[in-house]
C-alpha positions as CSV (number, residue, x, y, z in Angstrom):
1,X,134.0,-55.3,149.1
2,X,134.5,-54.0,145.8
3,X,132.1,-56.2,143.2
4,X,134.0,-56.3,139.5
5,X,132.4,-58.0,136.5
6,X,134.8,-58.6,134.1
7,X,134.1,-59.6,130.4
8,X,136.4,-61.6,128.1
9,X,136.2,-63.1,124.7
10,X,137.2,-66.9,124.7
11,X,136.6,-69.2,128.0
12,X,138.7,-66.6,130.5
13,X,141.3,-68.6,130.4
14,X,143.9,-66.8,129.0
15,X,147.2,-66.6,130.6
16,X,147.5,-63.0,132.0
17,X,143.9,-63.3,133.2
18,X,144.4,-66.2,135.1
19,X,146.8,-64.0,136.8
20,X,145.3,-60.8,137.1
21,X,141.7,-62.2,138.2
22,X,143.2,-64.6,141.2
23,X,145.5,-61.9,142.2
24,X,142.5,-59.2,142.6
25,X,140.9,-61.7,144.6
26,X,143.3,-62.2,146.8
27,X,143.2,-58.7,147.5
28,X,139.4,-58.5,148.4
29,X,137.5,-57.9,145.3
30,X,134.8,-59.9,144.4
31,X,135.3,-60.9,141.0
32,X,132.6,-62.5,138.4
33,X,133.8,-63.4,135.0
34,X,131.2,-63.2,131.9
35,X,132.7,-65.3,128.8
36,X,131.8,-65.9,125.5
37,X,132.4,-69.7,125.8
38,X,132.0,-72.3,128.9
39,X,134.8,-71.6,131.3
40,X,136.3,-71.1,134.8
41,X,138.6,-68.6,136.5
42,X,140.2,-69.4,139.5
43,X,139.3,-66.6,142.3
44,X,135.9,-66.0,140.5
45,X,132.7,-66.9,139.5
46,X,131.5,-67.2,136.2
47,X,128.8,-67.3,133.5
48,X,128.7,-67.6,129.6
49,X,126.8,-64.8,128.7
50,X,123.4,-65.4,127.0
51,X,120.3,-63.0,126.1
52,X,117.4,-64.2,128.4
53,X,114.5,-65.8,126.7
54,X,111.6,-64.0,126.1
55,X,108.9,-64.9,128.7
56,X,105.6,-63.6,130.7
57,X,107.9,-61.7,132.8
58,X,110.2,-60.4,130.4
59,X,108.1,-60.1,127.0
60,X,110.1,-57.9,124.8
61,X,112.0,-58.1,121.8
62,X,115.6,-59.9,121.7
63,X,117.3,-56.7,121.0
64,X,115.8,-54.8,124.0
65,X,116.2,-57.9,126.5
66,X,120.1,-57.8,125.4
67,X,120.4,-54.2,126.3
68,X,118.6,-54.6,129.5
69,X,120.7,-57.8,130.5
70,X,123.7,-55.6,129.9
71,X,122.1,-52.8,132.1
72,X,121.5,-55.2,134.8
73,X,125.4,-56.0,134.9
74,X,125.8,-52.3,135.3
75,X,123.6,-52.0,138.1
76,X,125.1,-55.4,140.3
77,X,128.6,-54.4,139.5
78,X,130.8,-51.6,141.0
79,X,132.9,-52.0,137.7
80,X,132.1,-53.7,134.9
81,X,135.3,-54.2,132.9
82,X,135.9,-55.4,129.1
83,X,138.9,-57.3,128.3
84,X,140.0,-57.0,124.8
85,X,137.2,-55.0,122.8
86,X,134.7,-57.4,121.6
87,X,131.4,-55.8,120.6
88,X,129.0,-57.0,123.9
89,X,126.4,-54.8,122.8
90,X,127.3,-52.0,125.4
91,X,125.3,-48.4,124.3
92,X,126.7,-45.3,125.3
93,X,123.6,-44.9,127.5
94,X,124.7,-48.3,129.2
95,X,127.9,-47.3,129.7
96,X,127.7,-44.3,131.6
97,X,124.8,-45.5,133.5
98,X,127.9,-47.2,135.9
99,X,131.8,-47.4,136.3
100,X,132.8,-49.0,132.7
101,X,136.2,-49.8,132.3
102,X,138.3,-50.7,128.7
103,X,141.0,-52.4,128.2
104,X,142.1,-53.3,124.5
105,X,144.9,-56.1,124.1
106,X,146.3,-55.4,121.0
107,X,144.7,-56.8,117.7
108,X,141.6,-55.4,118.6
109,X,143.5,-51.9,117.6
110,X,146.0,-52.6,115.3
111,X,144.9,-55.3,112.9
112,X,147.6,-58.3,112.7
113,X,149.3,-58.6,109.3
114,X,147.2,-61.3,107.2
115,X,144.2,-61.6,109.3
116,X,142.1,-58.8,107.7
117,X,140.3,-55.5,108.8
118,X,137.4,-55.6,111.2
119,X,134.2,-54.6,109.6
120,X,133.3,-50.9,110.3
121,X,130.4,-51.9,112.8
122,X,132.7,-53.6,115.0
123,X,135.4,-50.4,114.8
124,X,132.8,-48.1,115.7
125,X,131.7,-50.2,118.6
126,X,135.1,-50.5,119.9
127,X,135.7,-46.8,119.8
128,X,132.6,-46.0,121.7
129,X,134.0,-48.3,124.2
130,X,136.8,-46.2,124.9
131,X,135.2,-42.8,124.1
132,X,132.3,-43.6,126.7
133,X,134.4,-45.6,129.6
134,X,135.0,-44.3,133.1
135,X,138.4,-45.7,132.5
136,X,140.7,-46.7,129.8
137,X,143.7,-48.6,130.6
138,X,146.6,-50.1,128.2
139,X,150.0,-52.0,128.6
140,X,152.5,-49.0,128.0
141,X,153.2,-46.1,126.3
142,X,153.4,-46.9,122.5
143,X,150.0,-48.7,122.9
144,X,148.4,-45.9,124.7
145,X,149.4,-43.8,121.8
146,X,148.0,-46.2,119.2
147,X,144.9,-46.5,121.4
148,X,144.2,-42.8,121.8
149,X,145.0,-41.9,118.0
150,X,142.4,-45.1,117.3
151,X,139.9,-43.6,119.4
152,X,140.5,-40.2,119.2
153,X,140.8,-39.7,123.0
154,X,143.4,-37.7,125.1
155,X,146.3,-40.5,126.0
156,X,146.6,-38.5,129.5
157,X,143.4,-40.2,130.5
158,X,144.7,-43.7,129.6
159,X,146.0,-45.5,133.0
160,X,149.3,-47.4,132.1
161,X,148.8,-50.7,133.8
162,X,151.3,-53.6,132.1
163,X,151.5,-57.2,131.9
164,X,153.8,-58.7,134.9
165,X,155.7,-61.5,135.6
166,X,155.8,-63.6,138.7
167,X,159.5,-63.8,139.7
168,X,159.0,-66.4,141.8
169,X,158.0,-68.8,138.8
170,X,160.2,-67.0,136.0
171,X,163.5,-67.8,138.3
172,X,166.9,-67.7,136.7
173,X,168.6,-71.4,136.6
174,X,171.7,-72.4,136.2
175,X,172.5,-73.4,132.2
176,X,174.7,-76.1,131.3
177,X,176.7,-73.7,128.8
178,X,176.8,-71.0,131.2
179,X,180.3,-70.4,130.4
180,X,180.0,-69.6,127.0
181,X,180.1,-73.2,124.9
182,X,180.2,-75.5,123.5
183,X,177.0,-75.2,122.1
184,X,174.5,-72.6,122.1
185,X,171.0,-72.5,122.6
186,X,168.4,-69.9,121.0
187,X,164.5,-70.0,121.8
188,X,161.4,-68.7,120.1
189,X,158.3,-69.0,121.8
190,X,155.5,-66.6,120.2
191,X,154.2,-69.5,117.8
192,X,153.5,-69.5,113.9
193,X,151.5,-66.7,112.9
194,X,152.3,-64.0,110.1
195,X,152.4,-61.5,113.2
196,X,155.2,-63.5,114.8
197,X,157.4,-63.3,112.0
198,X,158.7,-66.6,112.5
199,X,159.8,-67.1,108.7
200,X,162.6,-64.3,109.2
201,X,163.8,-66.1,112.2
202,X,164.1,-69.3,110.0
203,X,166.1,-67.3,107.2
204,X,168.3,-66.1,109.9
205,X,169.3,-69.7,111.0
206,X,171.6,-70.3,108.1
207,X,173.7,-66.8,108.5
208,X,173.9,-67.9,112.0
209,X,175.5,-71.4,111.4
210,X,177.8,-69.7,108.9
211,X,179.3,-68.2,111.8
212,X,178.7,-70.5,114.8
213,X,177.6,-73.9,113.5
214,X,177.3,-75.4,117.0
215,X,173.8,-73.3,117.4
216,X,170.9,-75.0,118.2
217,X,167.3,-73.1,117.7
218,X,164.2,-74.1,120.1
219,X,160.9,-72.9,118.5
220,X,158.1,-73.5,120.3
221,X,154.5,-73.3,119.4
222,X,151.7,-74.0,116.9
223,X,149.9,-72.2,114.3
224,X,148.8,-71.7,110.5
225,X,152.1,-70.9,109.4
226,X,154.1,-74.0,111.1
227,X,154.2,-76.4,108.2
228,X,155.1,-73.8,105.9
229,X,157.9,-72.8,108.4
230,X,158.9,-76.5,108.6
231,X,159.2,-76.6,104.8
232,X,161.2,-73.2,104.7
233,X,163.6,-75.0,107.2
234,X,164.2,-78.0,104.9
235,X,165.0,-75.8,101.8
236,X,167.5,-73.9,103.5
237,X,168.9,-77.3,104.8
238,X,168.9,-75.9,108.4
239,X,166.2,-78.5,109.9
240,X,168.5,-80.3,111.5
241,X,169.6,-77.4,113.5
242,X,166.0,-76.7,114.8
243,X,164.0,-78.6,117.6
244,X,160.2,-77.9,117.0
245,X,158.5,-77.9,120.0
246,X,154.7,-78.1,120.5
247,X,152.8,-75.5,122.4
248,X,153.3,-75.6,126.1
249,X,151.6,-74.9,129.0
250,X,152.5,-71.5,130.3
251,X,153.9,-73.1,133.4
252,X,156.4,-74.9,131.4
253,X,157.9,-72.0,129.7
254,X,160.4,-71.2,132.2
255,X,162.0,-74.7,132.2
256,X,162.2,-74.2,128.6
257,X,164.1,-70.7,129.0
258,X,166.4,-72.0,131.6
259,X,168.3,-73.6,128.6
260,X,168.3,-71.2,126.3
261,X,171.3,-68.5,125.8
262,X,169.0,-65.9,124.0
263,X,165.5,-65.6,123.0
264,X,164.4,-64.3,119.5
265,X,161.2,-62.1,119.1
266,X,160.6,-61.3,115.8
267,X,157.0,-59.7,115.5
268,X,156.1,-57.7,112.8
269,X,153.4,-56.1,115.3
270,X,153.5,-55.8,119.4
271,X,151.4,-54.0,121.6
272,X,153.7,-54.7,124.8
273,X,156.1,-57.8,124.5
274,X,155.4,-59.6,127.7
275,X,157.6,-62.8,126.4
276,X,160.5,-60.5,126.4
277,X,159.8,-59.8,130.1
278,X,160.0,-63.6,131.0
279,X,163.1,-63.9,129.2
280,X,164.5,-61.3,131.2
281,X,163.2,-62.6,134.6
282,X,165.3,-65.7,133.6
283,X,168.2,-63.6,133.0
284,X,167.8,-64.4,129.3
285,X,168.6,-61.7,127.1
286,X,166.5,-61.0,124.0
287,X,167.0,-60.1,120.3
288,X,163.7,-58.6,119.2
289,X,162.2,-56.1,116.3
290,X,161.9,-52.8,117.0
291,X,158.1,-52.5,116.5
292,X,155.4,-51.6,118.8
293,X,155.7,-51.9,122.7
294,X,158.8,-54.1,122.2
295,X,161.6,-51.1,122.7
296,X,160.0,-50.5,126.3
297,X,160.4,-54.2,127.4
298,X,163.8,-55.2,125.5
299,X,166.0,-52.2,126.4
300,X,167.9,-51.6,123.9
301,X,171.6,-52.5,124.6
302,X,170.8,-53.1,128.5
303,X,168.7,-56.3,128.4
304,X,168.9,-56.9,124.5
305,X,169.3,-56.2,121.3
306,X,166.5,-54.5,118.7
307,X,166.6,-55.0,115.0
308,X,164.6,-53.6,112.2
309,X,161.5,-56.1,111.3
310,X,161.8,-58.4,108.3
311,X,165.3,-58.4,108.4
312,X,167.2,-61.8,108.7
313,X,170.6,-60.8,108.4
314,X,169.9,-58.4,111.1
315,X,168.6,-60.8,113.4
316,X,171.4,-63.1,112.5
317,X,174.1,-60.3,113.3
318,X,172.4,-59.5,116.6
319,X,172.4,-63.0,117.4
320,X,175.9,-63.9,116.4
321,X,176.9,-60.7,118.4
322,X,175.4,-62.0,121.6
323,X,176.5,-65.4,121.5
324,X,180.2,-64.5,120.9
325,X,180.2,-62.2,124.0
326,X,179.4,-64.2,127.0
327,X,180.3,-61.4,129.3
328,X,177.8,-59.0,127.7
329,X,174.7,-61.6,127.8
330,X,175.4,-62.3,131.5
331,X,175.0,-58.2,132.1
332,X,172.0,-58.0,129.9
333,X,170.8,-61.0,131.5
334,X,171.5,-59.6,135.1
335,X,170.3,-55.9,134.1
336,X,167.0,-57.6,132.5
337,X,166.1,-59.4,135.8
338,X,166.6,-56.2,137.8
339,X,164.3,-54.5,135.1
340,X,161.5,-57.4,135.9
341,X,161.9,-57.0,139.9
342,X,161.8,-53.0,139.6
343,X,158.7,-52.6,136.7
344,X,156.9,-55.4,136.0
345,X,156.2,-57.6,139.2
346,X,152.9,-59.2,139.3
347,X,152.3,-58.3,142.9
348,X,152.8,-54.2,142.6
349,X,151.1,-54.1,139.3
350,X,147.8,-55.6,141.1
351,X,147.8,-53.0,143.6
352,X,147.8,-50.4,140.7
353,X,144.7,-52.5,139.6
354,X,142.7,-52.1,142.5
355,X,143.7,-48.4,142.8
356,X,142.2,-47.7,139.2
357,X,139.5,-49.5,140.1
358,X,138.9,-47.4,143.3
359,X,139.8,-44.2,141.5
360,X,137.3,-44.6,138.8
361,X,134.5,-45.8,140.9
362,X,134.8,-42.9,143.0
363,X,134.7,-40.7,140.2
364,X,131.4,-42.4,139.0
365,X,130.0,-42.1,142.4
366,X,131.0,-38.1,142.4
367,X,129.2,-37.4,139.6
368,X,126.3,-39.4,140.4
């Protein structure tokens, strides 16, 4: 039984980790999670990262105790896997003492707009993790290129392991307006941070209502821009056409999607686009910005439409085009479901994770 130690920022309860870790456990891997905050993940043992205190058995200085603690994980586990490149303190010597896998998530490589650049020391630590890792994984080709450029490593050595969708949870349901009327419903569930571009969607709302006044918008989530977005909607006189929905548990997203005709994603940066795939699995076409990894998860003209970022008019035109064409929405919905079942179903992706661990650990063992 392979023993995998997963380092996660936060408490380990990120949605994708809650699927990856139990899935790996079900495949016979023994998973131990080390997190920055106390938390529990189904299918794994867990601990909060803490440098052991000085005592008679371990009298050395704090930094030496820290490194010895990290080296202990490398000895005890077949693979040490860091999700999101937080600076845990791994040195090149420690990483190269065993099998170390690094998986950047997005904002650790490409800083989101309005959130500032990381300090140089943190960038150096992240680059070192990528350069000295036994294996590097990313969600898709665009992000792999970004990671390769960021760290100066060969893209060919980066494993593509995308985020997946559970087709049983995200299963299409009949919608009340499945025949194209009388009211349309457009959803947005990325949240309200500058990087998600919600203001551009709100500026598109009055443009859509000029052609299709029966359209209603469902905006889901929270974030620092929420109050500004609500104020913008009021200034534009479209607040009555918007339903503001608080942030929802991931398990409730399929129920929301089941009532929508379209999903819109107005992100300014996006390493992958899991929300687009969740919509596709529900046979809901997507209008998304042509940024980052979104063109990989929204197939232009096949499962949705791509528009330039920061362009409310382009967003509105794409929404109106699809809302006016029920047959096209249906074809895109069917194509989206097929795409997810063919390329992004969780069970097949989890099998690839196991293979990646086995291959990386095997290379390290052969060298040793």
